[in-house]
N, C-alpha and C positions, 0 to 999 in steps of 0.2 A: 573417545572424544577427539576432536580435531587437534592435530599437532600444531605447534607454533609455526608460523610461516618462515621460510628461509629468509635470511637477510637479503634486503633489496640489493640487487647488483651482484649477488653471488653467482658463481658459474652455473648452478642448477636452476636459477630463476628464469622463467620465461619472459621474453621481452614484451612489454605492454605498450599499447597505443592509447594515448589519452588526448581527448579533444577539449580545449578550453574555449568557451564562447563568451566574449566580453566586447563591448563597443569602445573600450579604452585601449588604443593601440599601445600606449606606453606600458600599461599594466600587462598586456599580453607578452611584450618583450621581456619584462621582468620575470613573469611567472615561467616563461620558457627556460630562461637561464637557471632559475632557482630549482625547478623541478628536475631539470636535466642533471644538475649537480647533486641534489639530494638523492636521486634514484641511481646515482653513479652510472648514468648512461643507459640504464636498463629500461627507461621509458622513452618512447618516441612521442614527442610533444607536437600536437597539431593545434592550430589556432584559427578562430573564425571571429569576425567582427560583428556578425549579425546572424539571425536565424537562417537566412537564405544561404549564406556561405556554409553554415554548419550542415544543412541538409544536403547540399551538393557534395561535401566531403564524405558524408555517411553513405551516399550512393556510390562513391568511387572506391571505398576501402572499408574493411571491418574495423571497428573501434571497440576497445574494452570498456571505456568509461568516458562519459561526457560530463564536463564541469561547467555549469552555467552561472552567469550573473543574473540578478533579478531585474534591476532597473536598466533596461535597454530601450533604444528608440524603436519605433514602429510596432514591435511586438515584444512583450516582456517575457521574463524567464518562466513565469507560471504558465503562460500560454504555450511556450515552447515545450515545456514538460508535458502538457496535455497532448500536444501533437506527437511528441516522441512516444508516448504511451501507445498511440494508435499505429504509428508507422514502424516503430522499433520497440515492441513491448518487452523484449527481453534484454534490452540494453541497460547497463548500469548508468545511473544518473545521480549527480550530486550538485548542490548549489553552493557557490562561494561568492559572498556578497558583502558589501559595506553597509547594507540596510538590513541588519539582522533583527527585525522586529518579530514579535510572537505571531502576529497576523500573517506575515510572509512565511514564517516557519511552518505554521499549520497548513497554509495553502499549498506550499511546495511539497510537503510530505504527503498530503492528500492526493496530489497529482503524480505521485510515483517517485519523488526524490528519495534516495536512500540516506543521504546525508545533507544536513543544512549547516554550513560553516560560515563563520565571519572572517572577512579578509584580515589577516594578521598584520601587525606593525613591527614585529621583532623577529630576529632569526629563529628563536625558539618557537614562536608562533607558526612560522612557515614549516618548521620541522614537524610540528604537531599536525598541520594540515596534510603534509606528505604522508605521515604515518597513518592517518585516518583513511586517506584515499587508497593507500597500499593495502590496508586491511580490508577495505570494501571489495577490492578486486580479488582477494583471497577467498571470498564467499560468493561465487557467481550464482546468478538466479537460475532456478529450475523452470522448465516449461510448465506452466500451471494454468491458472484460471482464465487469463486473457486468451490463450490458445490461438486458434486460427481466425475465428470470427471475433470481431470487435465492435463495440457500440460506438458509432460515429454518426454525425449528421452531415448534411450537404455543406454546411459552412466549413467544417473541419476538412472535408475532402478538398474543397477549393483552396484552403490554406496550405494543405500539403502539396497540391499541384503547383501552386504559385511559389511557395518557398523552395521547392525543388526545381524551379524554372522548367517545369514540364510543358509539353505541348499536347493538348488533349481536347476532346469534345465531350462534354457532359450532357447527356440526354435524360431529361427528367419527365416522368409520366405520372399523372395523378388523375384517375378516372379517364375522361375523354380529352384532358388537356395534356399537351406535350410541349416542353420547353427545351431550349438548347443554349448552352453556355460554351463559348469558344475561348480556350486558353492557349496562348502562343508565347513560348519562352518565358513562362511565369507571369504573363500579363493577360488580363481578361480583355479581349478585343471586341467581342460581339455577344449579344444575347437576343433571343427571340422567343416569344410566347404568344401565339395567336396573332392578333393585329399589332401587338406591342413589339418594339425593338429597342436596343440600347439599354440604358440604365433603368428605364421603366419596366422593361421585360425582366431584367436581372432581379429587380426588387420583388416582382410578382412571383418569379420562380422560387426564390427563397421563402416566400410566404405560402407556397402551396401546402394544403393540409394533408400531407402524407402521400404515399405512392411508392415509386421505385425509380432508381436512376442507373444508367449504364455509362461507364467511362470508355469512350472509343478513342482510337488514334485520331489525331487532328486531321481534318480536311480543310481546304481553303474556305474561309467564311464568306457568305454572300456579300457582306459589307463589313466595314470596321466602324462601328457606331459608338465605341466606348474609348475614351482617352484617359479618364481618371485612373489612379492607381488602385490595385485590388484592395489595399488596406482601407482606402477611403470608401470604396464600394461596399465592403462588408460592414463598416461602421454606419454608413448611411442606411443600408438595408436593415440593420438591427433597429435603427431609430423609427423606421416607418412600418415595420413588420406587423405590429399589432393592428393598426388601422387597415392595412391591406388585407390581413386575414379576415377581419370583420367584413370588409367589402366583398371578398371573394367567397365567403361562406355560402352565399346564395347561388354560386355558380356550379356547385357539385352536381353532377349529372343525376337525373332521377333514377331511382332504383339502386343507387350506390349505398344508401343507408346513411347513418349519421357520419359526419366527417370524422376521420381518424385523427390521431395526434398530429401536431405540426411536424414539419420535416426535421426531425431530430428528437430523441436519439434514433439511430439507424443501425442496420446490420450490414457490414461490409465483408465480402469474401475476398480472400487473398486472390490476386490475379492468377488465372490459370491459362490465359491466352491473351489476345490483343484487347478483348473487352472485359471489363470488370462490372459486376452487377451488384446492386445493393437494394434491400427493402428499406423503406423509410419509416415503417411502423411495425411493431411486433403485435400480432393479433392475440386476443385473449384465448386461452385454451378452451376447447369445447367442454360441455358438461360431461363429467365423469372422466376427464383426462387425468385426474389425480385421485384414483380410488384409495380407499382406506388401506394402508399397507398391512401386510401380514406381520405378526409379531416375529421378531428376530433378535438374536443377541446384540445386534448393532442398532437396535431401535433407539430413537432419541429419548434420553431420560428426561422426564419432566422435573423441574426443580422441586425441592421439598416444600411442603406447605403445612401450616398449622392444622391440627386435627379439627375436623368440622363434621357436621351431620352427614349421614350417609352410611350405607352398609359397608363393612369392611370385607375384604376378600376372605373366602373360607380357607382355613389352614388345614394342611394334611393331618390325618389322624395321628395323635400322639405329640403334636407340636402346638405350642401356644399360638393363638391367632396374632397376626401382625397388628401394630397399632393402627387405629382408625385414622385414615387420611383421605383427603380429596386432592385431585390434581388441579393446579391453578389453570385458569383459562388463559390462552394466548391472546394478546391484545393486538398483535400485528404479525404478518408473515410475508416473507419474500422467498421465492425459489428461482434460481438461475441454473442454466446448464453449465457444463464445465468449460464452455467457450465464453462465458460472461453474458449470455443472452437471457433476458428476463422471460421466464416461463409463466410465472404466476405471482400476483401480489394481492394482499388483502389488508385494508386499513392502514395504508402507508402513504400519507400525504406527500412525503418527499422520498419517493422510491429511488430517485437517482442517487441520493445520499446512501441509501441502504446498499445499492449495487456497488457503489464506490467502496464502502466499508468491506463488503464481501471480497472484492478484488484485492484490496490492500491486505486483509488478513490472510487470504489464501496464499498470496505471494510470500508474505512474511513467515507464515507457518512452515512452509516447505524449506525456508532458508534458515530458520531459527535453530533447528536441531539436526544432527546427523541421523539419517534414517536407519543406519545399521545399529545404532545405539538406542535410539528412542522409539523406533518403529513408526508406523504410519500415523499421520496426524488425524485425530478424530474430531475435536471440537475446541472452540474457545468459548469460555463463559465470562460474561461481563456482569459484575455485581454492582448495582447502583443503590442509591438511597431508597428508591421507591420500587425496585423490581430487579429483574434479571434478564439478560439477553443471551441467546445461544447462537453461535455460528458453527454450523455442522457441515463437514465435507464428506461426501460419499462418491464412489465412482460414477461419473456422469453428471453430477449435480451438486449444488451447494444450497444450503438453507439458512435463513436468518429468522429467528423468532424472538418476540418480545413478550415478557410477562410483567404486568404491573403498569403503573401510570407513567406517561412520558411528561416530565416536568418542563416548563418553559425555559428557554435558554437564558443564562445569566452570564455577565461578563466574567472572564477568568480573573482571579486575584493575582496581582503582581507582588511577589514576595519582597519584603524590605531587604536592602542589601545585607544587613547584618544576619538575616536568616538564611542567606544563601551559603554561608560558610558552614561546613560540616567538619567534624574531627574524625577522620577514619579510624584512628587508634581507639578513641573512646567508643565509637560504634562497634568496633570489633570486640571490645570487652563486654559491651551490652549484649551482643549476639551470643557470646559464649556463656553468658549467665542464664539465657533462656532455656526452658525445658526442651529436650530434644524429642520430637515426635517420632513414633515408630515408622520405619521404612524410609526415613529421610536420608537422601544420598549426600546432599550438600545444601548449606544455607550461605548465601553470599550477598554482599551489598556492593553495588556499583555506583560510584559517585559521579557528579557532573564533570569533575576533572579527569574522569576515566580511570581513576584508581579503584581497586577492588580489595575488599577484606572478606574473609570467610571464617567459619568456626570449625570446619572439618578439614581433613586432608584433601587438598584440591589438586594433587599432582596429575590426576587423570583429566582435569579440566584446564586447558591452557588459558593463560591470562588474556590472550587475544580473543579466544572464543567467549570467555565470560564478559569481556567488554562488548563484544558483538551482540551477545544475548541481552545485556542490559540496555544497549542502545536500541535494539529492536523493540523491547518492551516500552521504553520511553517514547519512541516514535508512535507506537500504537496508542498510547494515551493521548498524544497530541492530535492524531487524526480522528480518534473518537470524539474528542472534545470539539474539534472543528465541525463535526457533524451533530452537535447538540447531545452527545452522549457523555455523561459525567461518571466515569467508573471510580468506585472505591477500591476494588480489587479485580485482578484478572486471573484467569486460569487457562493454561494451554494444556490440553489433555492429549497425550500421545498413547500409542498402544502399550508401551512399556514404562514410560516416564511421564509424570505430571509436574508441570511448573506452575506454582502459585506465586503471585507477585503483587507488590504494592509500591506506590510512589509517594515521595515527600515533595513539598513545594520547592525544595532546593534542587530537585532533579535527581536525587538519590533514589535508587531502586533496590528493593529487597527481592531476591530470587530464592525460592524454596523448591528444591528438586526432590521428588520422592518417587518411589516405585508405584506404578498405577495399580498393581495387583494387591498391594498391602492396604488393609483398612486403616485409615487415619482419622481420629476424631475431628470432625469438621470444626467443632468449637475451638480446639487448640490452634488450628491453622488460622482461623479467622481472628482469634485474639492476638496472635503474634503479628499478623499483617496490619491489623488496626492499630496496635500499639506502635509499630514502626511508623505508620502514616501520621499519627496524631501526637506522639510524645514530644516534649521539648528535646532539643538536641543535647545529648550528654556532653559534659565537659571533660 
């Protein structure tokens, strides 16, 4: 298991570079002094008052961690997180805000934030913030699902070019139509599409129904027809896009077939030269692109189902036949490649949410557990009231399947203040009274205040790592709920270790680690997790 991190500021600790982004200059001055003092000088603190300054700094030097505010002028923290996911997918990101609402928390976690923290008002609170950020940097992300290719649209490309104060020419092609957008020092100065120029051309380019675009080095525009800021242009384009797309739907060249999806999501390749190319739509795979796979030991296991009519498999001679079962039918399916590109989807009205969940789980799964102890990650299982979901990773692709009915979204319940208080000592006694399942390595409860109790010898599991694992599970619950998935229990299955977990309304998380090779009665695991989730807090 991971060892505890060395004390911050110790001679062996590597110097970290942390960028704080906030539009409050006084706050940036305070946080610079506090974090320098708390880190004993081992952190180099950078500050930026807006997203544009932040992107310029990221272009100039490597950064270990970006800490963002949510409420900022022009472009808020959630939007900045989305852009950072695309331009710097492996950069650690945290949110530090005075607006710590559940909606903001879910949105930020879904957009790739590793931590969502409230701005403290006491010295102890600042010490806790520093400790959380320090621990986050002790678990750096691995290269994973987002990879080299990333799903972005033309709007996101424009935002990144403008925020970085770049100078470029975006050439957009859809069928026989070709449009150009000129960006100079982060400002959009000209656009042209056929007979249209200026803002009218810009709005029509963003409404094109698919195609591809190329990012060229800037050349002198034929005119300067746009004076408004890029933020205003993007907001105005979003307002008129629907009617423009309806107007332009009849302009698709004959023989092109039905219009493809609107310009976004897209595929963007990392630049390998002066020009960068991107497709604005992902075509559906041809018939037979996904043949029935050959059976293998790594085949996706279907969830257990009640016995039903149908012939049972023949048993070898001398053995009793297996119980009669039928495989449940999948109700939805998404397949992505290991770069995050959508390869196939079936029966998924909100496929962007599915892809977002796949990206999130894949990143978290590789960071949750040490590969040398747990082995390769296999799948995550989400148990809901009405069904079950599987998120499966294999070399080269990731799969999400749903079994059962998808219930309509309902607002999350806000726990009463009295129910937020938990007694760790009482929960520790409760845990030790529960029957121990065979093969269990450790049972631990991580509380909202980051304290941890366990019922077995946890010397091989550092307190920092258990806190990290509990926070990862809690974040997963938040992101799933933000995408209309309401889990009762989660299961992270690795080659050697399986982690079952459940969450209480207070934010306390029960973690049950067991060896994957050992047969454990499913009923006993479910009963323990459900009891933890629903029982009144012990006194």
